[in-house]
C-alpha positions as CSV (number, residue, x, y, z in Angstrom):
1,M,56.6,-31.7,71.4
2,P,53.4,-33.0,69.7
3,V,51.0,-32.4,72.5
4,L,50.1,-28.8,71.6
5,N,49.1,-26.2,74.1
6,L,45.8,-25.3,72.3
7,K,42.5,-24.5,73.8
8,S,40.5,-27.6,74.5
9,D,37.6,-26.7,72.2
10,L,38.0,-25.2,68.7
11,A,35.0,-23.3,67.5
12,D,36.2,-22.8,64.0
13,A,35.9,-26.0,61.8
14,D,38.7,-24.8,59.5
15,D,41.0,-24.5,62.5
16,L,40.2,-28.0,63.5
17,E,40.7,-29.4,60.1
18,T,44.0,-27.6,59.8
19,L,45.0,-29.0,63.3
20,M,44.1,-32.6,62.4
21,A,45.7,-32.4,59.0
22,G,49.0,-31.3,60.6
23,I,48.8,-34.1,63.2
24,G,48.3,-36.6,60.3
25,R,51.2,-35.3,58.3
26,R,53.5,-35.4,61.3
27,A,52.4,-38.9,62.2
28,R,53.0,-40.2,58.7
29,A,56.6,-38.8,58.7
30,A,57.2,-40.2,62.2
31,G,55.7,-43.6,61.2
32,R,58.2,-43.9,58.3
33,A,61.1,-43.2,60.8
34,M,59.7,-45.7,63.3
35,A,59.4,-48.4,60.6
36,L,63.2,-48.1,60.0
37,A,64.2,-48.0,63.6
38,P,66.3,-51.0,64.8
39,A,64.7,-53.2,67.4
40,Q,67.2,-52.1,70.1
41,T,66.5,-48.5,69.5
42,K,62.7,-49.0,69.8
43,D,63.3,-50.9,73.1
44,L,65.5,-48.2,74.4
45,G,62.8,-45.7,73.5
46,L,60.1,-47.7,75.4
47,R,62.3,-47.9,78.5
48,A,63.0,-44.2,78.3
49,I,59.2,-43.7,78.1
50,A,58.7,-45.8,81.2
51,E,61.4,-43.8,83.1
52,Q,59.8,-40.5,82.0
53,I,56.3,-41.7,83.1
54,R,57.7,-42.4,86.5
55,A,59.5,-39.0,86.6
56,S,56.3,-37.3,85.5
57,A,54.1,-39.0,88.1
58,P,53.4,-35.8,90.1
59,A,52.3,-33.9,86.9
60,I,50.2,-36.9,85.8
61,L,48.5,-37.3,89.2
62,R,47.9,-33.5,89.4
63,E,46.1,-33.6,86.0
64,N,44.3,-36.8,87.0
65,A,42.9,-35.1,90.1
66,R,41.5,-32.4,87.9
67,D,39.8,-35.0,85.7
68,V,38.4,-36.9,88.7
69,S,37.1,-33.7,90.2
70,A,35.3,-32.8,87.0
71,A,33.9,-36.3,86.7
72,Q,32.5,-36.1,90.2
73,A,31.0,-32.7,89.6
74,A,29.3,-34.0,86.5
75,G,27.7,-36.8,88.5
76,L,29.5,-39.7,86.6
77,T,29.1,-43.2,88.0
78,N,31.4,-44.6,90.6
79,A,32.5,-47.3,88.1
80,I,33.6,-44.6,85.5
81,I,35.4,-42.6,88.2
82,D,37.2,-45.7,89.4
83,R,38.4,-46.5,85.8
84,L,39.5,-42.9,85.5
85,T,41.3,-42.5,88.9
86,L,45.1,-43.0,89.1
87,D,47.3,-43.2,92.2
88,E,51.0,-43.7,92.6
89,G,50.6,-47.5,92.3
90,R,48.6,-47.2,89.1
91,V,51.1,-44.8,87.5
92,A,53.9,-47.2,88.4
93,A,51.9,-50.1,86.8
94,I,51.5,-48.0,83.6
95,A,55.3,-47.6,83.5
96,E,55.9,-51.3,84.2
97,A,53.5,-52.2,81.4
98,V,55.5,-50.2,78.9
99,E,58.7,-51.9,80.0
100,K,57.0,-55.3,79.5
101,V,56.2,-54.3,75.9
102,A,59.9,-53.4,75.4
103,G,60.8,-56.9,76.5
104,L,58.7,-58.6,73.8
105,A,60.2,-60.0,70.7
106,D,60.4,-57.5,67.8
107,P,57.5,-58.3,65.4
108,V,59.0,-56.3,62.5
109,G,61.3,-57.9,59.9
110,R,60.3,-61.5,60.6
111,Q,60.4,-63.9,57.6
112,L,56.9,-65.3,57.5
113,A,57.5,-67.5,54.5
114,A,60.1,-68.2,51.9
115,F,60.0,-70.2,48.6
116,E,61.8,-70.6,45.3
117,R,60.0,-70.5,42.0
118,P,61.0,-72.8,39.0
119,N,62.5,-69.8,37.3
120,G,64.9,-69.3,40.2
121,L,63.2,-66.3,41.8
122,L,63.5,-66.4,45.6
123,I,60.4,-64.9,47.3
124,E,60.1,-63.9,51.0
125,R,57.1,-62.7,52.9
126,I,58.3,-60.2,55.6
127,S,56.5,-58.6,58.4
128,V,56.3,-54.8,58.3
129,P,54.6,-52.1,60.4
130,L,51.0,-50.9,59.5
131,G,52.0,-47.3,59.5
132,V,49.8,-44.9,61.5
133,V,47.3,-46.3,64.0
134,G,44.5,-44.1,65.3
135,V,43.2,-45.1,68.7
136,I,40.0,-43.6,70.0
137,F,39.3,-44.3,73.7
138,E,37.1,-43.2,76.5
139,S,37.7,-43.0,80.3
140,R,40.8,-45.2,80.9
141,P,43.9,-43.0,80.8
142,N,46.2,-46.0,80.9
143,V,45.2,-46.8,77.4
144,T,47.3,-43.8,76.3
145,A,50.5,-45.7,77.3
146,D,49.3,-49.2,76.6
147,A,48.1,-48.5,73.1
148,G,51.0,-46.1,72.3
149,A,53.6,-48.6,73.5
150,L,52.3,-51.4,71.4
151,C,52.1,-49.3,68.3
152,L,55.7,-48.1,68.8
153,K,57.0,-51.6,69.4
154,A,55.5,-52.7,66.1
155,G,57.2,-49.7,64.3
156,N,54.1,-47.6,64.0
157,A,53.1,-44.1,64.9
158,A,50.0,-43.5,66.9
159,I,47.4,-40.7,67.0
160,L,45.5,-41.0,70.2
161,R,42.1,-39.4,70.9
162,A,41.1,-39.6,74.6
163,G,37.6,-39.2,75.9
164,S,36.7,-35.8,77.5
165,D,36.7,-37.5,81.0
166,S,40.4,-38.4,80.8
167,H,41.7,-35.7,78.5
168,R,44.0,-33.9,81.0
169,T,45.5,-37.1,82.3
170,A,46.0,-38.6,78.8
171,T,47.7,-35.4,77.7
172,A,50.2,-35.6,80.6
173,I,50.9,-39.2,79.8
174,A,51.4,-38.6,76.1
175,A,53.7,-35.7,76.9
176,A,55.9,-38.0,79.0
177,M,55.9,-40.6,76.2
178,S,57.0,-38.0,73.6
179,E,59.8,-36.8,75.9
180,G,61.0,-40.4,76.3
181,L,61.0,-40.9,72.6
182,A,63.0,-37.8,72.0
183,R,65.6,-38.8,74.6
184,A,66.1,-42.0,72.7
185,G,66.6,-40.2,69.4
186,L,63.2,-41.3,68.0
187,P,60.6,-39.0,66.6
188,A,58.5,-37.4,69.3
189,D,55.6,-37.1,66.8
190,A,55.3,-40.9,66.8
191,I,52.9,-40.4,69.8
192,Q,50.4,-37.6,69.3
193,L,47.4,-36.9,71.5
194,V,44.6,-34.9,69.8
195,P,44.7,-31.7,71.9
196,T,40.9,-31.0,71.7
197,R,37.8,-32.4,73.2
198,D,35.8,-31.4,70.1
199,R,34.0,-34.6,68.9
200,A,34.4,-33.4,65.3
201,A,38.0,-34.5,65.7
202,V,36.8,-38.1,65.8
203,G,35.0,-37.7,62.5
204,L,38.1,-36.3,60.9
205,M,40.2,-39.2,62.2
206,L,37.7,-41.6,60.7
207,T,38.2,-40.1,57.2
208,G,41.8,-41.2,57.4
209,L,43.2,-37.6,57.5
210,G,44.0,-37.5,53.8
211,G,45.5,-41.0,53.7
212,C,47.7,-40.5,56.8
213,V,45.8,-43.0,59.0
214,D,46.1,-46.7,58.1
215,V,43.8,-48.3,60.8
216,I,41.4,-47.2,63.6
217,V,41.1,-48.9,66.9
218,P,38.1,-47.8,69.1
219,R,38.3,-48.6,72.8
220,G,35.0,-47.8,74.4
221,G,31.3,-48.4,74.7
222,R,28.9,-49.7,72.0
223,S,27.9,-46.2,70.8
224,L,31.5,-45.3,70.1
225,V,32.3,-48.5,68.3
226,E,29.1,-48.3,66.2
227,R,29.9,-44.8,65.1
228,V,33.5,-45.8,64.2
229,Q,32.4,-48.9,62.2
230,A,29.7,-46.9,60.4
231,E,31.8,-43.9,59.5
232,A,35.4,-45.1,59.1
233,K,36.9,-44.8,55.7
234,V,39.9,-46.9,56.8
235,P,40.1,-50.4,58.3
236,V,38.8,-50.9,61.9
237,F,40.0,-53.4,64.6
238,A,37.0,-53.6,67.0
239,H,34.2,-55.6,68.5
240,L,30.7,-54.4,69.3
241,D,29.6,-56.8,72.1
242,G,31.1,-59.5,74.1
243,I,28.2,-62.0,74.3
244,C,30.2,-64.9,75.6
245,H,28.8,-68.3,76.3
246,V,29.7,-71.1,78.7
247,Y,28.4,-74.5,77.4
248,V,28.4,-77.2,80.0
249,A,28.3,-80.3,77.8
250,E,27.8,-84.0,78.3
251,G,30.9,-85.3,80.0
252,A,31.5,-82.1,82.1
253,D,32.9,-82.5,85.6
254,L,30.5,-80.6,87.9
255,G,33.2,-79.2,90.1
256,M,35.2,-77.9,87.2
257,A,32.0,-76.5,85.6
258,R,31.1,-74.6,88.7
259,S,34.6,-73.1,89.1
260,L,34.9,-72.1,85.4
261,L,31.4,-70.7,85.2
262,L,31.8,-68.5,88.3
263,N,35.2,-67.3,87.1
264,S,33.9,-66.6,83.6
265,K,30.9,-64.6,84.9
266,M,31.9,-63.1,88.3
267,R,35.6,-62.5,88.3
268,R,34.9,-59.1,86.6
269,T,31.4,-58.6,85.2
270,G,32.2,-55.4,83.3
271,I,34.7,-56.7,80.8
272,C,34.1,-58.0,77.3
273,G,35.3,-61.5,78.1
274,A,32.7,-62.0,80.9
275,A,30.2,-64.8,80.2
276,E,26.7,-63.6,79.5
277,T,24.9,-66.9,78.7
278,L,25.1,-70.3,80.3
279,L,24.1,-73.3,78.2
280,V,23.6,-76.7,79.9
281,D,23.3,-79.8,77.9
282,A,20.1,-81.8,78.5
283,A,22.2,-84.9,79.0
284,V,23.6,-83.4,82.3
285,A,20.8,-81.0,83.2
286,E,19.4,-83.3,85.9
287,T,22.7,-83.4,87.8
288,H,24.4,-80.1,86.8
289,L,21.7,-77.4,86.2
290,K,20.5,-76.8,89.8
291,P,23.9,-76.7,91.5
292,L,25.2,-74.4,88.8
293,V,22.3,-72.0,89.1
294,E,22.5,-72.1,92.9
295,A,26.2,-71.2,92.7
296,L,25.5,-68.2,90.5
297,L,22.7,-66.9,92.7
298,E,24.7,-67.4,95.9
299,S,27.6,-65.4,94.3
300,G,25.2,-62.5,93.8
301,C,24.4,-63.1,90.1
302,A,20.8,-62.7,88.9
303,V,19.8,-65.5,86.6
304,R,17.2,-65.2,83.7
305,G,16.3,-68.5,82.3
306,D,14.1,-70.7,80.1
307,A,11.4,-72.9,81.6
308,A,13.8,-75.7,82.6
309,T,16.1,-73.3,84.4
310,Q,13.2,-71.6,86.2
311,A,12.0,-75.0,87.3
312,A,15.5,-75.7,88.8
313,D,15.3,-72.7,91.2
314,P,12.3,-70.4,92.0
315,R,14.7,-67.4,92.2
316,V,15.3,-67.5,88.4
317,S,13.3,-65.0,86.4
318,A,12.0,-65.6,82.9
319,A,14.3,-64.9,80.1
320,T,13.0,-63.0,77.0
321,D,14.3,-63.3,73.5
322,A,16.4,-60.2,74.0
323,D,18.2,-61.8,76.9
324,W,20.0,-64.3,74.6
325,R,21.5,-61.3,72.7
326,T,22.3,-59.0,75.7
327,E,25.7,-58.0,76.9
328,Y,24.9,-57.3,80.6
329,L,28.3,-56.2,81.8
330,D,26.8,-56.8,85.2
331,A,26.0,-59.6,87.7
332,I,23.3,-61.0,85.4
333,I,23.4,-64.0,83.2
334,S,20.9,-65.8,80.9
335,A,20.7,-69.6,81.1
336,K,19.2,-72.3,78.9
337,V,19.0,-76.1,78.5
338,V,20.0,-77.2,75.0
339,D,19.5,-80.6,73.4
340,G,23.1,-81.6,72.5
341,L,26.1,-80.1,70.9
342,D,24.4,-79.2,67.6
343,A,21.8,-77.1,69.5
344,A,24.5,-75.4,71.5
345,I,26.5,-74.4,68.4
346,A,23.3,-73.3,66.7
347,H,22.3,-71.1,69.7
348,I,25.8,-69.5,69.8
349,E,25.8,-68.8,66.0
350,A,22.3,-67.2,66.2
351,N,22.8,-65.1,69.3
352,G,26.6,-64.7,69.9
353,S,28.9,-61.9,68.9
354,H,31.9,-64.0,67.7
355,H,33.9,-62.9,70.7
356,T,34.7,-65.7,73.2
357,D,32.9,-69.0,73.8
358,A,33.7,-71.9,76.1
359,I,32.9,-75.6,76.2
360,I,33.3,-77.6,79.5
361,T,33.6,-81.4,78.9
362,D,35.9,-84.4,79.2
363,D,34.7,-85.6,75.8
364,T,37.6,-84.7,73.5
365,D,35.6,-85.4,70.3
366,A,32.8,-83.0,71.4
367,A,35.4,-80.4,72.4
368,A,37.2,-80.7,69.0
369,R,33.9,-80.2,67.2
370,F,33.1,-77.1,69.3
371,L,36.5,-75.6,68.8
372,N,36.3,-76.2,65.0
373,E,32.7,-75.2,64.4
374,V,32.1,-72.2,66.7
375,D,32.9,-69.2,64.6
376,S,34.3,-66.9,67.3
377,A,37.6,-65.1,67.6
378,I,38.4,-67.1,70.8
379,V,37.1,-70.5,71.7
380,T,38.2,-72.3,74.9
381,H,37.9,-75.9,76.2
382,N,37.8,-76.3,80.0
383,A,39.1,-72.8,80.5
384,S,37.5,-69.5,81.6
385,T,36.2,-67.0,79.0
386,Q,38.1,-64.3,81.0
387,F,41.3,-65.5,79.4
388,A,40.3,-63.3,76.5
389,D,43.1,-60.8,77.1
390,G,46.3,-60.0,75.4
391,G,48.3,-60.2,78.6
392,E,47.0,-63.7,79.3
393,F,47.9,-64.7,75.7
394,G,51.5,-63.7,76.4
395,F,51.2,-60.6,74.1
396,G,52.4,-58.3,76.9
397,A,49.3,-56.2,76.4
398,E,46.6,-55.6,73.9
399,I,45.3,-52.6,72.0
400,G,41.9,-54.2,71.9
401,I,39.9,-57.3,70.9
402,A,38.9,-57.8,67.3
403,T,36.0,-59.9,66.1
404,G,36.2,-59.2,62.4
405,R,37.6,-61.7,59.9
406,M,40.2,-59.5,58.1
407,H,43.8,-59.3,59.3
408,A,43.5,-59.2,63.1
409,R,41.2,-61.3,65.2
410,G,41.1,-61.8,69.0
411,P,43.6,-59.9,71.2
412,V,45.4,-57.3,69.1
413,G,49.0,-57.2,70.2
414,V,52.2,-56.2,68.5
415,E,52.1,-58.9,65.9
416,Q,48.6,-57.9,64.8
417,L,49.9,-54.3,64.4
418,T,52.1,-55.4,61.5
419,T,51.3,-56.4,58.0
420,F,53.6,-57.9,55.4
421,K,55.3,-57.3,52.1
422,Y,57.0,-59.6,49.6
423,R,60.7,-59.4,48.8
424,V,61.7,-60.9,45.5
425,H,65.3,-61.8,44.7
426,G,66.4,-62.5,41.2
427,S,69.5,-63.0,39.1
428,G,68.3,-61.3,35.9
429,Q,65.0,-63.1,35.3
430,T,62.6,-61.5,32.9
431,R,59.0,-62.6,32.3
432,P,58.3,-64.2,28.9
433,W,56.9,-61.7,26.3
434,T,53.4,-62.4,25.1
435,R,51.5,-61.1,22.1
C-alpha cells in the first residue's frame, strides 16, 4: 500500500528526500502500467475505488472528525471548516463522483489526426497519457478522489499532497483508492498521498523528483499557486485569480441581465468563477445601471463603483484603482460604466485575469466580437460566469482551471490530462541522402 505509516513530520532532510524519491520512482512505474491498461480495466478500477470509498466511510469519517477537531482548536474560519467537514452524504457524493468519471469516454488512444504524405507514409496523431501528475491541494479532502480519479481515467499516476488541515482525511481516502486499484489488478502505487505534513515535500515535488513528475496542478489559494508557479521545474496547470467580468452591453435585456448578474456574483461568492466586476455600457446605463445596482445591494452584495455608479445609488462606495484588479471571493463587486464594446474589452484586458468573462446582449455581432477578442480561457454570451466548471462542461469533474496558453486551458478534465504522439506507418521508405 502506497500510503505509508510514517510519522507526519520528518526532521531529517535526507529522510524526506529519500521518501519523496521513492514515491516518484513508484509513481513512474505505476504510470507506465496505467498507460497500457485497457479502458475497461481502468473503469473497473474506478468502480472498485468507489465501492471501497463507501466501505471505508467509517474510517474516513473518523479521520475527518480528527481533522475538524484540530481545525476548530486552531481557530480556523467557519468557511474553511465547512470545506473540510465530511458527513455520510458527502462521502457518498465522493464515491458517486468517481463512478461518473468511470462513465466518461476513454481519452487515451484517440486518433486526433491522420494524413498521408506524398511518399506514402501514413502519419497518425494519437492521444496518450501525460505520465505522473502531482496535485498539491489545501483543505478540501474530496480533491483526493476527484483529482486522483481523473488522473487514473486518463492513464496517469498521481502523487497527491494534501494540506495539513485535511491530511488525515485525505490519507484515508487515498488508502481506499489504492485498495480499489489493487482489487482491480491495477498498480496501487498509481495513487500515492505524500505521508508527511512537512512543507519541504512541496518543494521537492516542484523539482520534478528527478524527472518522475510530468506536470503539477495546485488547488488552493493565491500564496500556494504563486509559490508553485515561481518554483516549479515542470509544467504547471493553474490560475492565480478569477477576476471575472460581466459586461452588460447595448442590446441587453434587463431581466436577463439582472438574473445572470446575480447568479454570476451571488450563487457562490467564494469560487473562482464568481463575477468580481460589473461593466455597464453607456448606451444602456440610463435604463440598466440603477436596477442592476439595486438588485446587487438588495441581495446583500456591497458595490464599489465609479462616479456614474455612485450617482445611481448613494449606497455605492467609491472604487479605487485596486478594486478593478481584486478577486474579492466575497459579497463585494466593483462596477463601472464603459463607453462601448472597445472600452469594455480594453478594461478586461488591462484588469482581468484571463479566467472567465461574460457579455450580455442580443446583438450577435457585438457578442461575436467579444467572444473572439477577449483573451480569456472561458468567454460566455448570455450565460453566467459560474458555468466555469468541468462538471458543467460535461467533463465529469475537473482537476482545476488553467489560464495559461500552453496545452490545457479552462477546466482541466480527462482530455486535458493527455498529450499526444505521432505514429508513422511506412512500407520501406527511406529519406533521400544529401551531401
